[in-house]
Structures are given as C-alpha cells and as structure tokens.
C-alpha positions in Angstrom: -45.0 -23.4 43.9 -44.4 -24.2 47.6 -44.9 -27.0 50.0 -48.6 -27.7 50.7 -51.2 -30.0 52.3 -54.2 -31.4 50.6 -57.2 -32.8 52.5 -60.8 -34.0 52.3 -63.4 -35.8 54.4 -66.7 -35.7 56.1 -67.9 -34.7 59.6 -68.8 -37.8 61.6 -72.2 -36.4 62.7 -74.0 -33.1 62.7 -73.9 -32.5 66.5 -70.0 -32.6 66.3 -69.9 -29.3 64.4 -70.2 -26.9 67.4 -67.7 -28.8 69.6 -65.2 -28.9 66.6 -65.6 -25.1 66.1 -65.1 -24.5 69.8 -62.0 -26.6 70.0 -60.5 -24.9 67.0 -61.4 -21.5 68.4 -59.6 -22.4 71.7 -56.5 -23.5 69.8 -56.5 -20.4 67.7 -56.7 -18.3 70.9 -53.8 -20.1 72.4 -51.6 -19.5 69.3 -53.0 -16.1 68.5 -54.2 -17.2 65.1 -57.0 -15.5 63.2 -60.2 -17.5 62.8 -63.7 -17.0 61.4 -66.9 -18.9 62.2 -69.3 -19.4 59.4 -72.6 -21.3 60.3 -72.0 -22.9 63.7 -74.7 -25.6 63.6 -76.8 -27.6 61.1 -80.6 -27.1 61.2 -82.1 -29.4 63.9 -78.5 -30.8 64.4 -78.9 -33.1 61.4 -77.3 -33.4 58.0 -79.5 -32.9 55.0 -79.9 -35.8 52.6 -79.5 -33.3 49.7 -76.4 -31.3 49.1 -76.9 -27.5 49.1 -74.0 -25.2 48.3 -75.2 -22.6 50.8 -74.9 -22.0 53.6 -71.5 -23.4 54.4 -71.0 -24.7 58.0 -67.9 -24.7 60.1 -64.9 -22.4 60.6 -61.6 -21.2 59.0 -58.4 -20.2 60.6 -55.1 -18.7 59.5 -51.8 -19.2 61.2 -49.2 -16.4 60.4 -47.6 -16.9 57.0 -50.1 -19.6 56.1 -53.0 -19.7 53.7 -56.4 -20.0 55.4 -57.3 -23.5 56.6 -60.9 -24.4 56.1 -62.9 -26.8 58.3 -66.1 -26.2 56.4 -68.9 -28.5 55.3 -72.0 -28.5 53.1 -75.5 -29.4 54.3 -74.7 -33.1 54.0 -71.6 -32.9 56.2 -69.1 -33.3 53.4 -66.0 -31.1 53.8 -65.5 -28.4 51.1 -63.3 -25.5 50.2 -65.4 -22.3 50.3 -63.4 -20.6 47.6 -63.8 -23.6 45.3 -67.5 -23.8 46.0 -67.7 -20.2 44.7 -65.7 -20.9 41.6 -66.8 -24.5 40.7 -70.0 -25.2 42.7 -72.3 -24.6 39.8 -70.0 -26.0 37.1 -71.5 -28.5 34.6 -68.1 -30.2 34.4 -68.0 -33.2 36.8 -64.2 -32.8 37.1 -64.5 -29.1 38.0 -67.4 -29.8 40.3 -65.4 -32.3 42.3 -62.7 -29.6 43.0 -65.0 -28.3 45.8 -64.4 -31.4 47.9 -60.6 -31.0 48.1 -58.8 -28.3 50.0 -55.2 -27.3 49.5 -53.2 -25.0 51.7 -49.7 -23.7 51.1 -47.8 -24.1 54.4 -44.1 -23.6 53.5 -43.7 -20.0 54.5 -44.9 -20.5 58.1 -42.0 -22.8 58.8 -41.5 -26.2 60.2 -42.8 -25.6 63.7 -46.2 -24.2 62.6 -46.5 -26.9 60.0 -46.0 -29.6 62.6 -48.5 -28.0 64.9 -51.1 -27.9 62.1 -50.5 -31.5 61.1 -50.8 -32.7 64.7 -54.0 -30.6 65.0 -55.4 -32.4 62.0 -54.3 -35.8 63.4 -56.3 -35.0 66.6 -59.3 -33.5 64.8 -59.5 -36.3 62.2 -59.7 -39.0 64.9 -62.3 -37.2 66.9 -64.6 -35.5 64.3 -64.0 -36.7 60.8 -64.7 -39.8 58.7 -63.3 -40.7 55.3 -60.5 -38.2 56.1 -57.6 -38.1 53.7 -54.5 -35.9 54.0 -51.6 -35.6 51.6 -48.7 -33.7 53.2 -46.0 -32.7 50.7 -43.5 -32.7 53.7 -44.5 -36.3 54.4 -44.9 -35.4 58.1 -48.5 -36.5 58.1 -47.6 -39.9 56.6 -44.4 -40.5 58.7 -44.6 -38.5 61.9 -40.9 -38.2 61.5 -39.5 -34.7 62.2 -36.3 -35.5 60.3 -38.3 -36.2 57.2 -40.2 -32.9 57.8 -37.0 -30.9 58.1 -35.4 -32.5 55.0 -38.5 -31.8 52.8 -38.8 -28.3 54.0 -35.1 -27.7 53.2 -35.6 -29.2 49.7 -38.6 -26.9 48.9 -36.8 -23.9 50.4 -33.7 -24.7 48.3 -35.8 -24.9 45.1 -37.3 -21.5 45.7 -33.9 -20.0 46.5 -32.4 -21.5 43.3 -35.3 -20.3 41.2 -34.9 -16.8 42.7 -31.2 -16.9 42.0 -31.8 -18.0 38.5 -34.1 -15.0 37.9 -31.4 -12.7 39.3 -28.6 -14.1 37.3 -30.5 -14.5 34.1 -32.3 -11.2 33.8 -35.1 -10.1 31.5 -33.7 -8.3 28.5 -35.0 -4.8 27.7 -38.3 -5.0 25.8 -38.7 -8.8 26.4 -42.1 -10.0 27.5 -42.4 -12.9 30.1 -43.2 -15.5 27.5 -40.1 -14.7 25.4 -38.0 -14.6 28.6 -39.1 -18.0 29.8 -38.6 -19.5 26.3 -35.1 -18.1 26.2 -34.5 -19.3 29.8 -35.7 -22.9 28.9 -33.5 -23.0 25.8 -30.5 -21.9 27.9 -31.3 -24.5 30.6 -31.8 -27.4 28.2 -28.6 -26.6 26.2 -26.0 -29.4 26.5 -23.0 -28.2 28.5 -19.3 -29.1 27.8 -17.5 -30.9 30.6 
C-alpha cells in the first residue's frame, strides 16, 4: 500500500546508454542520491536481435525514502526491472514472464517535492532517450503536470495510511489471536450495519 509509479519502455538506440547513465549520475550527484551502474554499454554499441537475461545494462538510483528506480535494459534495449528478471525471467508462464518489462516504485514516503523531481526527470529522459515509454503515476502528476492534483493525491494516500494505522491502534489484536482471525474479526466489525 502506498502511492507508486509504474513504467516501461525501450532505449531509442544502443549508443544512448552511456549518455543516459552519465546524465543520471550527474543528477544523482546534485541531489546526493545513491546510484549504481550496471553494464555501461552494449557490445559494439548495438542491440542484440535476441533477448538475453544477462547481463543487464544501465543504472539504478535511490532518492531518500524511495524505492530504487531502475533505468535498466536487456540486450535488445527493452527496459526491465532487475528484481523481476531474477524472479520471473525463466518462468514458463507468459503472464509471469511479462512482469519483467514493468517496473513499479513506491514514492509516497519521499514526499511531494522528491516525487515531482523524479517525475520531471522521467519526462526529460523519456523525450531524449526512450521509445514506447509508458508511465502511470498514481498521483496523476505525470498525466496532468498539475501540482494541486499532486498534493491532493498525496494527501489522500497519506490520510488512508493514517486511518489504517489508527484503526489498528483502536481495534487491537486480542490475546492469542492470529492475524487471520484478527482481520476476519476486523472485517466483520467494519461491514456491520451501524444505527444512525
């Protein structure tokens, strides 16, 4: 639970990888964000016609209070999530296998300012380096560019978390009750009709 972004796409061309990595590295240095470079260039600066799961090309970076953002690609230039490649790359299920091409990052706990910086960074990078790029931003800032919408959606997600936390505090686990029994009791309580 928490406000997230979801993205996918492809690198425009193989020679763009190193400039992309260098620009992201510069931005991370300015903001003091941690980053990690994987493979910095494709062999002979070309994509491979075949898709290989290893090595993974590109870089990752992590703003404070953010999950790691991956700008990583397979041999054919398609963007992937390295963790999902590990978990689902060799899956026989087509649905599971397709998970590798979609990256999701929880952004809520970094706050509005960092979220806006990351979205604007993606806007810049997608125009310059990516093709077939798709972004879904649960704050709707990517879609609207409206900071009021961004603030409203952040507040809504924060309020949901606070309400859930308050519910757990005011409806405590009973002694000897396991989590399954607790949530069943909580759901019965919540769904019970109330008298006006």
